[in-house]
C-alpha positions in Angstrom: 0.0 0.0 0.0 2.9 2.4 0.9 4.6 1.7 -2.4 1.4 2.5 -4.4 1.1 5.9 -2.6 4.7 6.8 -3.5 4.3 5.7 -7.1 1.1 7.8 -7.3 2.9 10.9 -5.8 5.9 10.6 -8.2 3.6 10.1 -11.2 1.5 13.1 -10.4 4.6 15.3 -10.0 5.9 14.1 -13.5 2.6 14.8 -15.2 2.1 18.2 -13.6 5.7 19.5 -14.1 5.8 20.2 -17.9 2.7 22.4 -17.9 3.7 24.3 -14.8 7.3 24.7 -15.8 6.4 26.4 -19.0 5.1 29.5 -17.1 8.3 29.8 -14.9 11.5 31.5 -15.8 13.6 30.0 -12.9 13.3 26.3 -13.9 16.5 24.4 -14.6 18.8 21.4 -13.9 20.9 21.1 -10.8 23.4 18.7 -9.2 23.7 17.9 -5.4 26.3 16.3 -3.1 25.8 15.5 0.6 27.8 13.7 3.3 26.8 12.9 6.9 26.1 10.2 9.5 23.9 7.1 9.2 22.9 3.9 10.9 20.9 0.8 9.9 17.9 -0.1 11.9 17.7 -3.2 14.1 17.5 -6.3 11.9 16.2 -9.9 12.5 18.1 -12.8 10.8 16.1 -15.9 9.8 16.9 -19.1 7.9 20.2 -21.1 8.6 21.4 -18.1 10.6 19.1 -16.8 13.3 19.2 -13.9 15.7 19.1 -10.1 15.8 21.7 -7.4 15.2 22.1 -3.8 16.2 23.9 -1.3 13.9 26.7 1.1 14.8 26.8 4.5 13.1 29.1 5.4 10.2 29.7 7.9 7.4 26.9 8.1 4.8 27.0 9.8 1.4 24.6 10.8 -1.4 24.8 12.5 -4.8 21.9 13.6 -7.0 21.0 15.1 -10.4 17.6 16.7 -10.7 15.3 19.2 -12.4 13.7 22.2 -10.6 10.4 23.0 -12.3 10.3 26.5 -10.8 6.9 25.9 -9.2 8.1 24.4 -5.8 8.4 20.9 -7.3 11.7 19.1 -8.0 12.3 15.6 -9.5 15.8 14.0 -9.0 17.8 10.8 -9.4 19.5 10.0 -6.1 22.4 7.6 -5.3 23.4 6.9 -1.7 25.7 4.5 0.3 25.9 3.4 3.9 28.3 0.8 5.5 28.0 -0.2 9.1 29.3 -2.8 11.5 26.3 -4.8 13.0 28.4 -6.5 15.7 27.8 -9.9 17.2 24.6 -11.8 16.3 22.3 -11.7 19.4 25.5 -10.9 21.4 26.6 -14.6 20.9 30.4 -15.3 21.0 32.2 -16.2 17.7 29.6 -14.3 15.5 29.9 -11.2 13.4 27.8 -9.2 10.9 28.5 -6.3 8.6 26.2 -4.6 6.0 26.6 -2.2 3.1 23.6 -0.7 1.4 23.6 1.2 -1.9 20.4 2.8 -3.1 19.2 4.3 -6.4 16.0 6.3 -6.1 13.8 8.7 -8.1 12.7 11.4 -5.6 9.7 13.8 -5.9 10.4 16.8 -3.7 8.3 19.8 -2.7 9.9 23.1 -1.6 8.2 25.6 0.8 9.2 29.0 -0.6 7.5 31.4 1.9 10.5 31.8 4.2 12.9 34.1 2.3 16.3 32.5 1.7 15.4 29.5 3.9 13.6 26.8 2.0 12.2 23.8 4.0 11.3 20.8 1.9 9.8 17.3 2.1 10.0 14.4 -0.4 9.5 10.7 -1.1 11.3 8.3 -3.4 11.0 4.8 -5.0 13.8 2.7 -6.3 16.3 -0.1 -5.7 18.3 -1.1 -2.6 21.4 -3.3 -2.9 22.6 -5.0 0.2 26.1 -6.6 0.6 26.8 -8.5 3.8 29.4 -10.5 5.6 28.0 -12.9 8.2 29.9 -15.5 10.3 29.0 -17.9 13.2 30.7 -21.0 14.5 31.0 -23.1 17.6 33.1 -21.7 20.4 35.0 -23.2 23.4 33.1 -23.2 26.7 36.0 -21.4 28.4 34.8 -18.2 26.8 31.7 -18.5 29.0 33.8 -18.9 32.2 33.0 -22.7 32.3 35.7 -24.9 33.9 37.4 -27.2 31.3 37.3 -26.6 27.5 34.8 -28.1 25.2 33.0 -26.9 22.1 29.6 -25.2 22.6 27.1 -25.4 19.8 26.5 -21.8 18.5 22.7 -21.2 18.6 23.0 -18.6 15.8 24.1 -21.3 13.3 21.2 -23.7 13.1 22.2 -27.4 13.0 25.8 -26.8 12.0 29.2 -26.1 13.5 29.9 -23.1 11.3 28.0 -20.7 9.0 29.6 -18.2 6.6 28.0 -15.6 4.2 29.5 -13.1 1.9 26.8 -12.2 -0.6 24.6 -9.5 -2.0 20.9 -9.1 -2.9 18.8 -6.3 -4.6 15.2 -5.5 -3.7 12.6 -2.7 -4.1 12.7 0.1 -1.6 11.3 3.5 -0.7 12.4 6.5 1.3 11.1 9.7 3.0 13.0 13.0 3.0 12.8 16.1 5.2 15.3 18.9 4.7 16.2 22.6 4.9 18.0 24.6 2.2 19.6 28.0 2.5 20.0 30.0 -0.7 23.5 31.4 -0.7 23.1 32.8 -4.3 20.8 32.3 -7.2 22.7 29.2 -8.2 24.1 27.8 -4.9 22.1 26.4 -2.0 23.3 24.9 1.3 21.3 21.7 1.6 20.8 19.7 4.9 18.3 16.8 5.2 17.2 13.7 7.0 16.2 10.5 5.2 14.6 7.2 6.2 15.1 4.3 3.8 13.4 1.0 3.8 13.5 -2.1 1.6 11.9 -5.5 1.4 13.6 -8.6 2.9 17.1 -9.3 1.5 18.1 -12.9 0.9 21.7 -14.1 1.0 23.4 -17.4 0.0 26.4 -18.9 1.9 27.8 -22.1 3.2 27.4 -24.1 6.4 29.3 -27.0 7.9 27.0 -29.6 9.3 30.1 -31.3 10.8 33.8 -30.9 10.7 35.2 -31.5 7.1 31.8 -31.1 5.3 30.0 -28.1 3.8 26.6 -27.5 2.2 24.7 -24.6 0.9 23.0 -22.2 3.4 20.4 -19.4 3.1 19.7 -16.5 5.4 17.3 -13.5 5.2 17.6 -10.0 6.7 14.0 -8.9 7.4 12.8 -5.3 7.0 16.2 -3.6 6.3 16.0 0.1 7.0 18.4 3.0 7.6 18.4 6.5 9.1 20.8 9.2 7.9 21.4 13.0 8.4 23.5 14.6 5.7 24.6 18.1 4.6 26.1 19.5 1.5 25.5 21.8 -1.5 23.1 22.0 -4.4 24.2 23.9 -7.6 21.6 25.0 -10.1 22.7 25.7 -13.7 21.8 29.1 -15.3 20.4 32.3 -13.9 17.3 32.4 -11.8 14.8 34.6 -13.5 12.0 36.8 -12.3 8.5 35.3 -12.0 5.7 36.8 -14.1 2.9 38.2 -12.1 -0.5 38.6 -13.8 -2.4 41.7 -12.7 -6.2 41.5 -13.3 -7.7 44.3 -15.4 -10.4 46.4 -13.7 -14.0 45.4 -14.6 -16.7 48.0 -15.1 -19.2 47.9 -12.3 -22.7 47.2 -13.3 -26.0 48.4 -11.7 -27.7 45.0 -11.0 -27.0 43.4 -7.6 -26.7 39.6 -7.8 -27.4 37.1 -5.0 -23.7 36.9 -4.0 -23.3 40.7 -3.7 -21.6 41.3 -7.1 -22.9 43.8 -9.6 -23.6 43.1 -13.2 -25.4 44.9 -16.1 -28.3 42.3 -16.0 -29.6 39.3 -14.1 -28.5 37.0 -16.9 -24.9 37.8 -16.2 -25.1 36.8 -12.5 -23.3 33.6 -11.5 -25.6 30.6 -11.0 -26.8 30.3 -7.4 -25.6 27.0 -5.8 -28.2 24.5 -4.6 -28.7 24.4 -0.8 -26.5 21.9 1.0 -28.4 18.7 2.0 -29.0 18.1 5.7 -26.3 15.9 7.0 -27.3 13.1 9.4 -25.3 10.5 11.4 -26.2 7.2 13.0 -25.8 6.7 16.8 -24.6 3.6 18.6 -28.2 2.4 19.1 -29.2 2.8 15.5 -31.0 6.2 15.9 -30.4 8.9 13.3 -29.6 12.5 14.4 -28.2 15.7 12.8 -25.7 16.4 15.7 -23.6 13.8 17.7 -24.6 15.6 20.9 -28.2 14.4 20.3 -27.2 10.7 20.6 -28.2 8.9 23.9 -25.4 8.1 26.3 -23.9 4.7 25.6 -23.7 2.4 28.6 -20.4 1.0 29.7 -19.6 -2.3 28.0 -19.8 -5.4 30.2 -16.6 -7.4 30.5 -16.1 -11.2 31.1 -13.1 -12.9 32.7 -12.0 -16.0 30.6 -10.5 -19.2 32.0 -6.9 -17.8 31.3 -7.5 -14.5 33.2 -8.0 -12.4 30.1 -10.9 -9.8 29.9 -13.2 -9.7 26.9 -16.5 -8.0 26.0 -18.1 -11.1 24.6 -17.6 -14.5 26.3 -17.4 -16.1 22.8 -14.1 -14.2 22.3 -12.4 -16.2 25.1 -9.6 -18.5 23.8 -10.5 -22.2 23.6 -9.2 -24.0 26.6 -6.8 -26.7 25.5 -7.1 -30.2 27.1 -3.8 -31.7 27.8 -3.5 -35.3 26.6 -0.9 -37.5 28.4 0.8 -38.4 25.2 4.5 -38.0 24.5 6.8 -38.0 21.5 8.2 -41.1 19.6 11.9 -41.7 20.3 13.9 -41.7 17.2 15.9 -39.7 14.7 14.8 -36.2 13.7 16.2 -33.4 11.4 15.6 -31.0 14.4 18.6 -31.3 16.7 16.7 -30.8 19.9 14.2 -33.6 18.9 16.8 -36.0 17.6 17.0 -39.1 20.0 19.9 -41.5 19.4 18.6 -44.7 21.0 21.8 -46.5 20.1 23.3 -44.6 23.1 22.7 -45.3 26.8 20.6 -42.4 28.3 22.2 -40.4 31.1 20.7 -41.5 34.5 19.4 -38.3 36.1 18.5 -38.8 39.9 18.3 -35.1 40.9 17.5 -31.8 39.0 18.8 -28.3 39.7 22.5 -28.8 39.3 22.6 -27.2 35.8 19.6 -24.9 35.6 18.4 -23.1 32.5 15.6 -20.8 33.6 15.8 -21.5 37.3 13.4 -22.9 40.0 9.8 -22.3 39.0 7.9 -24.2 41.7 5.0 -22.1 43.0 4.5 -20.4 39.7 1.3 -20.8 37.7 1.5 -21.6 34.0 0.8 -18.0 33.1 3.5 -16.7 35.6 6.1 -19.1 34.0 5.1 -17.8 30.6 5.7 -14.2 31.8 9.1 -15.4 33.2 10.1 -16.6 29.7 8.9 -13.3 28.2 11.2 -11.4 30.5 14.2 -13.6 29.5 13.3 -13.2 25.8 13.1 -9.4 26.2 16.6 -9.4 27.7 17.9 -10.7 24.3 21.1 -12.6 23.8 21.3 -16.4 23.9 17.9 -16.9 25.6 16.1 -15.0 22.7 17.9 -17.0 20.0 17.2 -20.3 21.9 13.4 -19.5 22.5 12.9 -18.5 18.8 14.7 -21.6 17.6 12.6 -23.9 20.0 9.2 -22.4 19.1 10.0 -22.4 15.3 10.9 -26.1 15.8 7.4 -26.6 17.4 5.8 -25.2 14.2 5.3 -21.5 15.1 6.3 -19.3 12.1 7.3 -16.3 14.2 9.1 -18.2 16.9 8.5 -17.1 20.5 6.6 -14.1 19.3 3.6 -16.5 18.6 3.6 -17.8 22.2 0.4 -17.2 24.3 -0.2 -18.0 27.9 -3.0 -20.5 27.1 -0.4 -22.8 25.5 1.1 -23.6 29.0 -0.3 -26.2 31.5 1.1 -28.3 34.4 1.9 -32.0 34.3 4.0 -34.5 36.3 6.1 -36.9 34.1 6.2 -40.6 35.0 9.2 -42.2 36.7 11.7 -43.4 34.1 10.7 -40.9 31.4 13.4 -40.7 28.7 14.1 -38.0 26.2 16.3 -34.9 25.5 17.0 -32.9 28.6 18.4 -29.3 28.6 21.5 -28.6 30.6 22.8 -25.2 31.8 22.1 -21.6 31.0 23.7 -22.0 27.5 21.0 -24.5 26.5 23.1 -27.7 26.0 21.1 -30.9 25.9 21.7 -34.7 26.4 19.8 -38.0 26.0 18.6 -38.7 29.6 16.3 -40.8 31.7 14.4 -39.3 34.7 14.8 -41.4 37.9 14.0 -38.5 40.3 11.6 -37.7 43.0 8.1 -36.8 42.1 8.8 -33.1 42.9 11.6 -33.1 40.3 9.3 -34.6 37.7 6.8 -31.7 37.9 6.8 -29.7 34.7 5.1 -27.1 32.6 3.8 -28.6 29.3 3.7 -26.4 26.2 1.2 -26.9 23.4 2.9 -27.1 19.9 1.6 -26.4 16.4 3.1 -29.5 14.8 2.3 -32.2 17.4 5.6 -32.3 19.2 5.4 -32.4 23.0 7.7 -30.0 25.0 8.1 -29.6 28.8 10.1 -27.3 31.1 11.0 -28.9 34.4 9.8 -26.8 37.4 12.9 -27.6 39.6 15.5 -26.1 37.3 13.6 -24.6 34.3 15.3 -27.1 32.0 13.8 -28.1 28.6 12.6 -31.7 28.2 11.6 -33.5 25.0 9.9 -36.6 26.5 9.5 -39.7 24.3 8.4 -42.4 26.7 
């Protein structure tokens, strides 16, 4: 919808310019150059490389060639460039990201000429955005996390592989908004300072990943909703001399002796302008269906009645309450899976777990309701870092397109797992996992069960907040 509005604005400017420019003496071509400071907006990575990045600022530049129609409108071609360091992906060790964007736009600009030498302006543009990126992520030694001993830690940013590497570019459609201020130094030279916001569609990149040491395969990653802010200053030079605008002075009209309905005088009634028809009476409909001519005449609307649903939410109609899910005591089937945290290698002997809490992920959650545990995960997700990447990966593995952002409190319920339950058990704050069997006390087998979108069954143990993929 936004792109259609900008296309319409640019098309209207092009159609109007020739006819308006013909009556102006100060129309002409100009060139422009600007330099300043810019930064990319926060960007989400999806695909084989997941996480979020935050841009640092850097030098931005722009050049343009345009035509001033002499009637407050300008049309210009604009080239701009911005390169920034995006830092670590979701603040995870052994990751890095950089992005360079080059843009080519056609801008339609309107100048406000009522302020003497000062000339504020606004504009909008459509065109192409070229993104070139360098992205890396690979496993890292646990010593970098302050853990005793040294062993490789699976990097959550590189999904299902020990290393990911991207050095690629992509081009997509984009749009931008401009707001600036010019100061006319002379008829030909203007000091030009402006702010611009640029936005493009998602950019897709191709790279490689190593599922294991010594092997590589193709990988794909997407940067979603790439945008940039920039403030730049420079000069605009207009070719030729700026002329003087022609002002038409109306000729005096002889005053007649016949008074028309609008107060004008003519020589006869036939020369009077036609009298407009009376405006129709405007009416409006009130909340109760009654029709009035003034909103103040509507009866006072009673306060809406609210209902409290089973999950604690308030609605105006009980039929709007979410459907309460019935938890069925059914677990997953042990076996191989393309999803790492669902892959159960039954050829190995499961780790015998007799006590929980020694390597917690989200901490002791006894005494919390399912809704309170959901709010606890929301807080850890909002803090960013490894927890955000892990929760997005887990919920996407459960069939939710937008990861943890699709999570709702009604998906959470309580359940006690049977003695001897086997499956994948999470270990530690960095979200490791191992094939395990639960031979613990009943208290240590109490868990929060999460409803999935693809049929998989996932639990978080109350004692330590560890993830559990139960398959027995």
